[in-house]
C-alpha positions in Angstrom: 17.2 12.9 -28.5 17.6 17.0 -29.7 20.6 18.6 -28.3 21.5 21.8 -26.9 25.2 23.5 -28.0 26.3 26.5 -25.6 28.1 29.2 -27.5 30.3 31.2 -24.9 33.7 32.5 -25.9 35.0 32.8 -22.6 33.2 30.1 -21.0 35.6 26.5 -20.6 33.0 23.8 -21.7 31.1 25.9 -24.3 32.4 26.6 -27.7 33.9 29.8 -28.7 32.3 30.7 -32.3 28.9 29.9 -33.7 30.6 28.1 -36.3 32.3 25.8 -34.2 28.8 24.6 -32.3 27.2 24.1 -36.1 29.9 22.0 -37.3 28.8 20.0 -34.3 25.2 20.1 -34.8 22.8 17.5 -35.9 18.9 17.7 -36.7 16.9 19.6 -34.3 19.9 21.3 -32.4 19.5 24.0 -30.8 22.8 26.1 -30.5 22.3 29.1 -27.6 24.3 31.6 -27.8 26.4 33.9 -24.9 26.0 37.5 -25.0 28.1 39.5 -27.4 29.3 40.2 -30.6 30.3 37.5 -32.9 32.0 38.3 -36.7 31.2 35.4 -38.4 29.6 34.6 -41.8 27.1 31.2 -41.4 25.6 28.9 -43.9 23.3 26.2 -43.0 22.3 23.7 -45.7 19.9 20.9 -45.3 19.6 20.6 -42.0 17.0 21.7 -38.9 18.6 24.1 -36.7 17.6 26.6 -33.8 19.8 29.7 -33.1 18.5 31.6 -29.8 19.9 34.3 -27.6 20.1 33.4 -23.7 19.3 37.3 -23.3 16.9 39.0 -25.1 18.8 41.1 -28.1 22.3 40.3 -26.7 23.7 38.7 -29.7 25.0 40.5 -32.6 26.6 38.4 -35.6 28.1 40.3 -37.8 29.3 39.2 -41.2 33.1 39.5 -41.4 33.1 39.8 -45.4 31.3 42.8 -46.6 29.8 40.5 -49.5 28.9 37.7 -47.6 25.6 37.3 -45.6 25.5 37.0 -41.8 23.4 34.0 -42.0 22.6 32.4 -45.2 20.1 29.0 -45.4 20.5 26.8 -48.7 16.9 24.3 -48.2 16.9 24.0 -44.7 14.7 24.8 -41.5 16.3 27.6 -39.3 14.6 29.0 -36.5 16.6 32.6 -34.8 15.4 34.5 -31.7 16.5 37.2 -29.9 19.2 37.5 -32.6 20.6 40.7 -34.5 22.1 40.3 -37.6 24.3 42.7 -39.2 26.3 43.2 -43.1 27.9 46.0 -44.8 27.6 44.9 -48.6 25.0 41.8 -48.7 21.8 40.9 -47.1 22.1 40.3 -43.4 19.7 37.2 -43.7 19.3 35.3 -47.0 17.1 32.2 -47.2 17.1 30.0 -50.1 14.3 27.6 -49.7 13.6 25.8 -47.1 11.6 27.1 -43.7 12.7 30.2 -41.6 11.2 31.2 -38.2 13.1 34.6 -37.7 11.3 36.0 -33.9 12.2 39.2 -31.7 15.6 39.9 -34.3 16.9 43.0 -35.9 18.4 42.7 -39.4 20.3 46.0 -41.1 22.4 46.3 -44.3 24.2 48.7 -46.1 24.2 48.2 -49.7 21.5 45.5 -50.0 18.4 43.8 -48.9 19.1 43.4 -45.0 16.3 40.4 -45.6 16.0 38.6 -48.8 13.9 35.0 -49.2 13.5 33.5 -52.4 13.3 29.7 -53.9 10.2 28.5 -52.7 11.0 29.0 -49.0 8.4 29.1 -46.1 9.1 32.2 -43.6 8.0 33.6 -40.7 8.9 37.1 -39.4 8.0 38.0 -35.9 8.2 41.2 -33.9 11.3 42.0 -35.9 13.5 45.3 -36.2 14.8 45.8 -39.9 16.5 49.0 -40.9 19.0 50.4 -43.1 19.9 48.2 -46.7 19.1 49.3 -50.2 15.7 47.5 -49.9 14.2 46.3 -46.4 12.6 43.3 -47.3 12.0 41.2 -50.3 10.4 38.1 -50.8 10.3 36.4 -54.5 8.4 33.0 -55.1 7.8 32.0 -51.3 5.2 32.4 -48.7 5.8 34.6 -46.1 4.0 35.9 -43.1 5.2 39.2 -41.5 3.9 40.1 -38.1 4.0 42.8 -36.0 7.4 43.9 -37.4 8.8 47.3 -38.3 11.2 48.7 -41.3 12.5 52.1 -41.3 15.3 54.3 -42.9 15.6 52.8 -45.9 17.1 53.8 -49.1 14.9 52.4 -51.8 11.7 50.0 -51.1 10.9 49.2 -47.8 9.5 45.7 -49.2 8.9 43.7 -52.7 6.6 41.3 -53.0 7.2 39.8 -56.5 6.6 37.0 -58.6 4.2 34.3 -57.3 5.2 35.4 -53.6 1.9 34.6 -51.2 2.7 37.4 -48.3 0.6 38.0 -45.5 1.8 41.3 -43.7 -0.3 42.6 -40.2 0.6 44.3 -37.7 3.4 46.4 -39.5 5.0 49.7 -39.2 7.3 50.8 -42.2 8.5 54.4 -42.1 11.1 56.6 -43.6 11.9 55.3 -47.2 13.5 56.6 -50.2 11.0 55.0 -52.7 7.9 53.5 -52.1 6.8 51.7 -48.7 5.2 47.9 -50.0 5.9 47.3 -53.5 4.4 44.1 -55.1 4.0 42.6 -58.5 2.8 39.3 -59.6 2.4 38.7 -55.9 -0.7 36.1 -55.8 -3.3 36.5 -53.5 -0.7 38.5 -50.7 -2.6 40.3 -48.2 -1.7 43.6 -45.8 -3.9 43.9 -42.6 -3.8 46.6 -39.9 -0.4 48.3 -41.5 1.1 51.4 -40.7 3.0 53.0 -43.4 4.4 56.8 -43.5 7.1 59.4 -44.9 7.6 57.2 -48.3 9.2 59.0 -51.2 7.1 57.7 -53.4 3.9 56.0 -52.9 3.1 54.0 -49.5 1.5 51.0 -51.2 2.1 50.5 -54.9 0.6 47.3 -56.5 1.2 46.5 -60.2 1.6 43.7 -62.6 -1.0 41.3 -61.9 -1.2 41.4 -58.5 -4.5 41.0 -56.6 -3.9 41.7 -52.4 -6.7 42.3 -49.9 -5.6 45.8 -48.1 -7.6 45.9 -44.8 -7.8 48.7 -42.0 -4.3 50.4 -42.7 -3.2 53.8 -42.0 -1.4 55.3 -44.9 -0.2 59.0 -43.9 2.5 61.7 -45.2 3.7 59.6 -47.9 5.0 61.9 -51.0 3.2 59.9 -53.4 -0.3 58.7 -53.4 -1.5 56.7 -50.4 -2.5 53.1 -52.5 -1.5 52.7 -56.0 -3.0 50.0 -58.4 -1.8 49.8 -61.9 -3.9 48.1 -64.9 -5.0 44.5 -64.5 -4.7 44.3 -61.1 -7.4 43.0 -58.7 -8.2 42.7 -55.2 -9.6 44.6 -52.3 -9.1 47.8 -50.2 -11.3 48.0 -47.2 -11.3 50.3 -44.4 -8.0 52.0 -45.0 -7.1 55.6 -43.8 -4.9 57.6 -46.0 -3.9 61.1 -45.1 -1.8 63.8 -46.0 -0.8 62.2 -49.1 -0.4 62.7 -52.7 -3.8 63.3 -54.8 -5.7 61.3 -55.4 -5.5 59.4 -51.9 -5.8 56.0 -53.4 -5.6 55.7 -57.2 -7.0 52.8 -59.5 -6.3 52.4 -62.8 -8.8 52.5 -64.9 -8.1 48.7 -66.3 -7.8 47.5 -63.1 -10.6 45.3 -61.4 -9.8 46.5 -57.9 -13.0 46.6 -55.4 -13.1 49.7 -53.1 -15.4 49.2 -49.8 -15.5 51.6 -47.0 -15.5 49.5 -44.6 -16.9 50.0 -40.6 -16.0 53.0 -38.9 -13.8 50.8 -36.5 -12.2 49.3 -39.4 -11.7 53.3 -40.9 -9.9 54.5 -37.7 -6.3 54.8 -37.0 -5.6 51.8 -36.9 -2.6 50.7 -34.1 0.0 48.7 -35.1 2.4 46.8 -33.1 2.0 46.1 -29.1 -1.7 47.8 -29.5 -2.7 45.7 -32.7 -1.5 42.5 -31.1 -4.2 42.5 -28.0 -6.4 39.8 -28.0 -4.6 38.1 -31.4 -1.2 36.5 -30.8 -1.3 34.7 -27.5 1.1 31.9 -26.8 -0.9 30.3 -23.9 1.2 27.3 -23.8 4.3 29.7 -23.4 2.0 31.5 -20.5 2.1 28.2 -18.6 5.6 27.5 -19.3 6.5 30.9 -17.3 4.3 30.1 -14.9 5.8 26.7 -13.9 9.3 28.7 -14.0 7.6 31.3 -11.5 6.1 28.2 -9.6 9.9 26.7 -9.5 11.3 30.0 -7.5 12.2 29.1 -3.7 10.1 30.9 -1.1 7.9 34.3 -2.3 4.8 32.1 -1.9 2.7 36.0 -1.5 4.5 37.5 -4.7 4.1 34.1 -6.7 0.0 34.4 -5.8 0.0 38.2 -7.0 1.1 37.6 -10.2 -0.9 34.9 -11.1 -3.5 37.3 -10.1 -2.8 39.9 -12.4 -2.0 37.6 -15.5 -5.7 36.1 -14.5 -7.0 39.3 -15.0 -5.4 40.4 -18.1 -6.5 36.8 -19.6 -10.3 37.3 -18.5 -10.0 40.9 -20.0 -8.8 39.4 -23.2 -11.8 36.9 -23.0 -14.5 39.7 -22.5 -12.5 42.0 -25.2 -13.2 39.1 -27.8 -16.6 39.1 -26.5 -17.3 43.1 -27.2 -17.6 43.5 -23.4 -16.5 46.3 -21.6 -13.1 46.2 -20.0 -11.9 48.2 -17.2 -8.3 50.1 -17.5 -5.6 48.1 -16.3 -1.8 49.3 -15.5 1.1 47.2 -16.3 3.2 48.8 -14.0 4.3 47.7 -10.4 6.1 48.5 -7.4 8.4 46.0 -6.1 8.7 46.5 -2.7 11.8 44.8 -0.1 14.9 44.2 0.8 17.6 43.3 -1.9 18.5 39.8 -3.4 14.7 38.3 -2.9 14.2 37.8 -6.1 12.7 41.2 -8.0 14.6 41.5 -10.9 13.8 37.9 -12.2 10.2 38.2 -11.5 10.3 41.4 -13.3 12.1 39.4 -16.5 9.2 37.0 -16.0 6.9 39.3 -16.4 7.7 40.9 -19.0 7.8 37.7 -20.7 4.1 36.9 -19.4 3.1 40.3 -21.0 4.7 39.5 -24.5 3.1 35.7 -24.3 -0.4 37.0 -23.5 0.0 39.9 -26.5 -0.1 42.4 -24.5 3.8 43.3 -24.9 5.4 42.9 -28.4 8.6 41.7 -27.7 9.0 41.3 -23.4 12.7 43.0 -24.4 14.4 43.7 -20.2 15.8 46.8 -19.8 17.2 47.5 -16.2 18.3 51.4 -15.6 19.9 52.8 -11.8 19.7 56.7 -10.9 22.5 56.9 -13.0 20.7 56.2 -16.4 18.2 58.6 -15.8 19.7 61.7 -14.3 21.7 64.6 -15.8 24.1 66.6 -15.1 23.1 69.7 -16.6 19.6 71.8 -17.0 17.9 69.8 -20.1 20.2 66.6 -19.8 17.8 64.8 -17.4 14.8 64.6 -19.6 16.4 63.9 -22.7 18.4 60.3 -20.6 15.0 59.6 -18.9 13.2 59.5 -22.7 16.3 57.7 -24.6 16.1 54.7 -21.6 12.2 54.8 -21.6 12.4 54.3 -25.3 15.2 51.6 -25.4 12.4 49.6 -23.2 9.8 50.1 -26.0 7.6 46.5 -26.1 9.0 45.4 -23.1 9.9 45.9 -19.5 11.8 49.1 -17.8 13.1 48.0 -14.6 14.2 50.7 -12.4 16.3 49.2 -9.3 16.6 51.5 -6.0 14.0 53.9 -7.5 13.9 56.3 -4.2 17.0 57.8 -5.2 15.2 59.8 -7.7 13.9 61.2 -5.3 16.6 62.0 -2.9 18.5 64.9 -3.5 22.2 64.6 -3.3 23.1 67.9 -1.3 25.8 69.0 -3.8 23.3 71.9 -5.9 21.3 71.2 -8.1 19.5 67.8 -8.2 17.6 67.0 -11.9 16.3 63.6 -9.7 13.1 65.1 -9.8 13.0 65.9 -13.7 13.6 62.4 -13.9 10.7 61.5 -12.1 8.5 63.8 -14.0 9.6 62.7 -17.6 8.8 59.4 -16.3 5.5 60.1 -15.2 4.4 61.6 -18.3 5.5 58.8 -20.4 4.1 56.1 -18.8 0.8 57.3 -19.5 1.5 58.4 -23.1 2.8 54.8 -24.1 0.9 53.3 -21.4 0.5 50.1 -24.1 4.4 49.9 -25.3 6.4 49.7 -21.7 5.8 48.0 -18.6 8.0 50.1 -15.8 9.0 48.4 -12.8 10.3 50.3 -9.5 12.2 48.8 -6.8 13.1 49.4 -3.7 13.5 49.0 0.3 9.4 49.0 1.7 9.8 52.6 3.3 11.9 54.1 0.6 8.9 53.0 -2.1 6.5 54.6 -0.4 8.4 58.1 -0.1 9.2 58.2 -3.6 5.5 57.3 -4.8 5.0 60.4 -2.7 7.5 62.7 -4.9 4.9 63.3 -8.1 1.2 63.8 -7.1 0.7 61.1 -10.1 3.1 59.2 -9.6 1.3 56.3 -7.1 -1.7 56.6 -9.9 0.6 55.2 -12.6 0.9 52.1 -10.6 -1.5 49.1 -10.7 -0.2 47.4 -7.5 2.8 47.0 -4.9 4.2 43.8 -4.7 5.8 43.0 -1.0 9.1 40.9 -1.1 9.6 39.8 1.9 12.9 38.3 3.2 13.5 34.3 2.5 13.6 32.0 5.8 16.9 30.3 6.7 15.1 26.9 5.5 14.5 29.3 1.8 18.8 30.2 2.1 19.5 26.6 2.5 17.4 25.6 -0.5 18.8 28.5 -2.5 22.3 27.7 -1.5 21.8 24.0 -2.4 20.4 25.1 -5.9 23.3 27.3 -6.1 25.9 25.1 -5.3 24.1 22.0 -7.9 24.0 24.6 -10.9 27.8 24.9 -10.0 28.8 20.8 -10.0 29.1 21.4 -6.4 27.2 19.3 -3.6 27.2 19.9 0.3 28.3 17.8 2.7 25.9 15.6 5.0 26.5 17.4 7.9 26.8 20.9 6.1 22.9 21.6 5.4 22.1 21.6 9.5 25.6 24.1 9.4 23.7 26.5 6.7 20.9 26.2 9.0 22.0 27.1 12.0 24.4 29.9 10.3 21.0 32.1 8.5 19.1 31.7 11.8 21.8 33.4 13.9 23.0 35.7 11.5 22.1 39.5 11.9 19.4 41.0 9.5 19.6 44.5 8.7 19.3 46.8 5.7 22.4 45.4 4.3 21.3 41.8 4.7 21.6 40.6 0.8 19.1 37.3 1.1 19.7 35.2 -1.9 22.7 37.5 -2.7 24.0 36.8 0.8 23.9 33.0 0.4 25.9 33.1 -3.2 28.5 35.4 -1.7 28.7 32.6 1.1 29.0 29.5 -1.6 32.1 31.5 -3.1 33.6 31.5 -0.2 33.1 28.1 0.6 34.4 27.3 -3.0 37.7 29.7 -2.2 38.0 27.7 0.7 37.3 24.1 -0.6 40.6 24.9 -3.1 42.8 25.7 -0.8 42.0 22.9 1.4 42.4 20.6 -1.7 46.0 22.1 -3.1 47.4 20.8 0.8 46.2 17.5 0.4 49.4 16.4 -1.2 47.8 14.6 -3.6 45.6 14.8 -6.8 42.0 15.3 -5.8 39.5 12.9 -7.0 35.9 13.5 -8.6 34.2 13.1 -5.0 36.8 15.6 -3.6 36.2 18.2 -6.6 32.6 18.6 -6.0 32.0 18.2 -2.3 32.1 21.4 0.1 32.7 20.2 3.3 31.8 21.6 7.0 35.8 22.9 7.0 35.1 24.6 3.8 31.7 26.3 5.4 33.5 27.0 9.0 36.8 29.1 7.0 34.0 30.9 4.7 32.2 32.0 8.0 35.4 33.4 9.6 36.9 35.0 6.5 33.5 37.5 6.7 33.7 37.7 10.6 
C-alpha cells in the first residue's frame, strides 16, 4: 500500500527535510509538506513520487546551489501540487524522460529556463505560473499539455517547443517577454488553443522549420513584431484568431509555407477569454467534487449550511450542462455572506467552497486568502485602495475570505477612517472581476446586516447569505472527542457525560467560541493531565498518556472559572 510521509521541521515524528522523506520513500509514496521554505535540491530517479503542499501555495523549495535545479527527475513519474520552485542560475524544474504532472505550482529562475522538459518525457502543466528566467518553458523531444498556465516577465522566449515535441497549449496567458511569446521549430503536430499572448519584444507566435501547428481561437496583441509568423516549409492551420496592435502584417505566412488560414465563426474570432473564464464547462473534476462534498458531509453539525452549499453546487453544475447545450443561463454570483458566531466552521466551509469551485472549473486554482480589517485599511489617503486592491489581486483565481467584515463599516473614532473606502474599492473589484475571485465576508449575523447597508451596491454583489448556527451541546461533545482523537487522546467513560453537562449550562453570549471553546477546554485538560501524571511517582504507561479523565476536566473547568 502506498505510504504518505509528512515533512514538518517543527513537528516531532515528521521528517525534518523533504530530502529525508525522499530517501525513505518507495514507489507510489506521497510526500506531504508543511508550510515553509525549504532550501533543498531534490533528485528523483526511476521512482513514482507525489509531492504535495499541505496548504495551497504555502511551500517553497529553493535550490541552495545556484547551478542545480530545485527538483530534477530522471525517468521518474512525479507529481507536484501546490509547490513553488525557485533557482538562481539553473532551471527551477528539470524533467528528463518519464512522466510528470505539475499542478497549481509556481516556478521561477534567474539565468536559465524556469522549466525544462526533454528526452521523451510526458508532462502536464496545469494552472501553473512561470515567472522570470532567461526562458520560461522549454519542451524538447517530448509530449506535453500546458493548460490554464501563466508565463510572464521572461528575458527571452517565453515558450520554446522544438525537435519533435508534440504539445497542446490551451487557455494559457503569456505576457511580458523580451523576444518571442511562443517559438516552435520541428515541433510536430502541436496545437495552441484559446491562448492570450501580449507584450512581446518580437513575434507573438513564431512557427519555423517544418512545424505544422493548429492555432485556434487565440488573441495576440500589443507585440513589437507581427502577431503570428510562419516560415517556409511549415504547414498547419490558423483559425479564428484575433490579432491586434502588432507589427504589420498581423499574420505573416511565407510564400513557401502550406499553412491554411481560416476566418472561423464570430464567436471564435471574438476576444478569447483565458484562465478561469476559458475553463468554464471544460475542466471539471467531478470525482474531486464528490470527494469534497463527502468531506463537507463529514463535518459535525451545520446541516442547514451543508444543504445551502450543495444547492449552490447543484445550480452551478446544471448551469454548466445548460451552457454545453447552448441554452441560456442566469447570472450567478459566487460571492457569499457567512453570518454567525465565531467557531462555527465558517473558515473551513469557505476553504471547501473554493476547492469545489476549482473542481467545477469556475475558479482556476481555488487558493484561499484570509484577510481582516488591518489587511485592507490604510492609514492615509490613497493607501486603503492600494491595500484592498493588492489583497484582492493575491486572491485571484480563488477565495478572498474577509473575517469580521463588519469592522470595515465601523468608525475607529480617531479622526479619518478609511474602512468605507475599502468597502467601495471591493465593491468595484467584485463586479469587474466576478469570474476570477469568490469573495466571502463573515461575521456576526446582526453586524453583517449593518455591513451590507454600508454601500448601495454591496448587498447586490452577494448571491446568498448562509446562516451558521451555534453548535448544540451534543455536537460540542462530538467535536471535543474528534479533537482529542486527532491528538492521540481518548476520553474516559464518564468524561463525555460531564462534558455534555458543562456545555449545556455554559453561558452563550457573544464571546462564546463554539468549536474554539471545545478546543480550548481540551487544551486545558491536557495541561491538567500533564500535572497529574508528573505527580504519579512512576513512569506513566501508554493508557495513562492517552486518557483524559474526569479529574482533568474538573481542573480545566476550575481554571477557566
